[in-house]
C-alpha positions in Angstrom: 1.8 -18.5 -15.3 -1.6 -18.7 -14.2 -4.8 -16.8 -13.6 -6.1 -15.9 -10.3 -8.4 -13.3 -8.8 -8.4 -11.0 -5.7 -10.9 -11.0 -2.9 -10.8 -7.2 -3.1 -13.0 -7.6 -6.3 -16.0 -8.3 -3.8 -14.4 -6.0 -0.9 -18.0 -5.4 0.3 -18.4 -9.1 1.4 -17.2 -11.1 4.0 -14.2 -13.2 3.2 -16.2 -16.6 2.7 -18.8 -14.8 0.6 -16.3 -13.2 -1.6 -14.5 -16.8 -2.2 -18.0 -18.2 -3.1 -18.5 -15.5 -5.7 -15.0 -16.2 -7.3 -15.7 -20.1 -7.4 -18.9 -19.0 -9.2 -17.0 -17.2 -11.9 -14.7 -20.5 -12.3 -11.5 -19.1 -10.9 -9.5 -21.6 -9.0 -6.8 -19.4 -7.3 -7.0 -16.4 -5.1 -5.2 -13.3 -3.7 -6.5 -12.9 -0.1 -6.5 -9.3 0.9 -5.8 -8.7 4.5 -7.0 -4.9 5.3 -7.7 -3.5 8.7 -10.4 -1.5 7.7 -12.1 -4.1 5.3 -15.0 -6.5 5.5 -12.8 -9.5 5.4 -9.7 -10.8 7.5 -7.7 -8.0 9.1 -4.0 -8.0 9.9 -4.9 -7.5 13.5 -7.1 -10.7 13.6 -4.4 -12.7 12.1 -2.1 -11.4 14.8 -4.5 -12.3 17.4 -5.6 -15.8 16.4 -3.1 -17.1 14.0 -4.7 -20.5 14.1 -8.1 -19.2 13.3 -6.6 -17.2 10.4 -5.0 -20.3 9.1 -8.3 -22.3 9.0 -10.1 -19.4 7.2 -7.4 -19.2 4.5 -7.6 -23.0 4.1 -11.4 -23.2 3.5 -11.4 -21.5 0.4 -13.9 -23.5 -1.5 -11.4 -25.4 -3.6 -9.4 -21.8 -4.4 -5.9 -22.3 -3.9 -4.2 -19.2 -2.2 -1.3 -17.6 -4.1 -0.6 -14.3 -2.5 -1.5 -12.1 0.4 -1.8 -8.4 0.4 -1.1 -6.9 3.9 -2.4 -3.6 4.5 -1.4 -2.8 8.1 -2.5 0.3 10.1 -0.6 -0.6 13.2 2.4 1.4 14.1 5.9 0.9 15.8 6.7 -2.7 16.8 3.1 -3.6 16.5 3.4 -3.1 12.6 6.3 -5.6 12.4 4.6 -8.0 14.9 1.4 -8.2 12.4 3.5 -8.5 9.6 5.4 -11.4 11.1 2.1 -13.1 11.9 1.1 -12.7 8.2 4.2 -14.4 7.1 3.5 -17.2 9.2 0.1 -17.5 7.7 1.6 -17.5 4.3 3.8 -20.2 5.2 1.2 -22.4 6.8 -0.8 -22.0 3.5 2.0 -22.4 1.2 2.0 -19.0 -0.2 5.2 -17.2 -1.2 4.2 -13.6 -2.3 3.1 -10.8 0.3 2.2 -7.5 -1.1 2.9 -4.3 0.9 2.3 -0.6 0.1 5.1 1.7 -0.4 5.6 4.8 1.8 3.2 7.8 1.1 4.8 10.5 -1.0 7.0 12.7 1.1 8.3 9.9 3.2 12.0 10.1 3.9 13.9 7.7 1.5 16.2 6.3 4.3 13.4 5.4 6.6 11.6 3.6 3.8 14.6 1.7 3.0 15.1 0.9 6.6 11.3 -0.3 6.9 11.4 -2.5 3.9 14.4 -4.0 4.8 13.0 -5.2 8.1 10.1 -6.5 6.3 12.2 -8.6 3.9 14.3 -9.8 6.9 11.0 -11.0 8.5 9.7 -12.4 5.5 13.0 -14.4 5.0 12.6 -16.4 8.1 9.4 -18.0 6.7 10.4 -18.1 3.0 8.3 -15.2 2.0 8.9 -12.7 -0.8 7.9 -9.1 -0.1 6.4 -7.3 -3.2 6.1 -3.4 -3.1 3.1 -2.4 -4.9 3.1 0.1 -7.7 0.6 2.7 -6.5 -0.5 6.2 -7.3 0.1 8.6 -4.3 3.0 6.6 -2.8 6.8 6.5 -3.7 6.3 3.6 -6.1 4.2 5.7 -8.3 7.4 6.5 -10.0 8.9 3.3 -11.6 12.4 4.9 -11.2 12.0 5.4 -7.5 10.6 1.6 -7.2 13.7 0.3 -9.2 16.0 2.2 -6.7 14.3 0.7 -3.7 14.6 -2.6 -4.8 18.4 -1.9 -5.6 18.6 -0.8 -2.1 16.8 -3.6 -0.5 18.3 -6.8 -1.1 15.5 -9.4 -1.6 12.7 -7.0 -2.2 10.4 -7.6 -5.0 7.5 -5.7 -6.9 3.8 -6.4 -7.3 3.3 -4.9 -10.6 0.0 -2.9 -11.0 0.4 -1.5 -14.6 -2.6 0.6 -14.3 -1.0 3.0 -12.0 1.7 3.7 -14.6 -1.0 4.3 -17.4 -3.3 6.5 -15.3 -2.1 9.1 -12.9 0.8 11.6 -12.7 3.2 9.3 -14.6 1.0 8.5 -17.5 2.5 6.0 -20.0 5.6 5.7 -17.8 8.2 3.2 -19.1 8.3 0.5 -16.3 10.2 -2.1 -18.3 13.1 -1.8 -15.8 10.7 -3.4 -12.9 10.0 -6.6 -14.8 13.0 -8.4 -13.4 11.8 -7.6 -9.8 8.2 -8.8 -10.3 6.9 -11.5 -7.9 3.2 -10.7 -8.4 0.8 -9.2 -10.8 -2.5 -7.3 -10.5 -4.7 -6.5 -13.3 -7.6 -4.5 -14.9 -8.2 -2.6 -17.7 -7.2 1.4 -17.6 -7.1 4.5 -19.9 -5.0 7.6 -19.3 -8.0 9.2 -17.9 -9.7 6.5 -15.8 -8.1 3.9 -13.5 -10.8 1.2 -14.3 -12.6 0.8 -17.4 -14.4 -2.1 -18.9 -12.2 -5.0 -20.2 -11.1 -4.2 -23.7 -11.6 -0.6 -23.8 -8.2 0.5 -22.0 -4.6 0.6 -22.7 -3.3 -2.4 -20.8 -1.2 -4.6 -23.1 -1.7 -8.1 -21.7 0.1 -9.8 -24.2 3.1 -7.6 -24.1 3.1 -8.0 -20.0 3.3 -11.7 -20.4 5.8 -11.7 -23.1 8.2 -9.4 -21.1 7.5 -11.4 -17.8 8.4 -14.6 -19.7 11.9 -13.2 -20.3 12.6 -13.3 -16.7 11.0 -16.7 -16.1 7.9 -15.2 -14.3 5.8 -18.3 -13.5 3.2 -16.9 -10.9 -0.2 -15.1 -10.9 -1.8 -12.9 -13.3 -4.2 -11.7 -10.5 -7.4 -10.0 -11.6 -8.3 -7.0 -9.3 -11.6 -5.3 -11.0 -13.2 -3.4 -8.3 -17.0 -3.0 -8.0 -18.5 0.3 -9.2 -21.7 2.1 -8.6 -22.2 2.3 -12.4 -25.4 0.6 -13.3 -24.3 0.0 -16.8 -21.5 -2.2 -15.8 -21.9 -5.9 -15.2 -19.2 -6.6 -12.7 -19.7 -10.5 -12.8 -19.6 -10.2 -16.7 -16.2 -8.1 -16.5 -14.8 -10.6 -14.3 -15.6 -13.5 -16.6 -14.2 -11.5 -19.4 -11.1 -10.8 -17.8 -10.5 -14.6 -16.8 -11.0 -15.7 -20.4 -8.9 -13.3 -21.7 -5.8 -13.9 -19.6 -6.4 -17.7 -20.1 -6.4 -17.1 -23.8 -2.9 -15.8 -23.4 -1.1 -18.8 -21.6 
């Protein structure tokens, strides 16, 4: 296992500036978020000019890309076309894991299975693993549902964000059944009443997470995903640095 950080930690900045901040914080691996409504690289841009996207994701100030997040807003065939381009980007930059959101609550189960099967099929063409993000407000907010989706979609993995099982409608839900599917991990500290709190003040058991994942030979990123807040009492840089040191101490 190794420590990484997400460009989403500096979502208000352009990609190049976000990468510089992570270098300043002494991270050396990065998860790059591709979000259509973001300030960084967008899925539609990747699809429109793959060569430029590959160049942007290689000029990372000595940071090694280890995962992508594909937050695509296109619909129909355009959705799959953009995902296919992101898979080609991943292959060109030697990245295996691509995170995708699960369907919103109320999405028909069979339709979600069909969508995920197609994503896994497309990803397999470029040696990519699709990780379904565990997230409040979506089908994966229930760990049992997330596990059933993985069981029904051969090759589907999980991007585990344990914060969404500590906070939210499934507070303190047991998600041990998901460890065998995990291909990527996103981390911040969390309480039952607040999704993000200062490092050390929450209920995320980092040691237990690494121990459980080790049982399934997980050897990938522990990715810091601490978002900027408007709280003037919170030093975002200090929190990012503290989390890096904490995770490195576990390895």
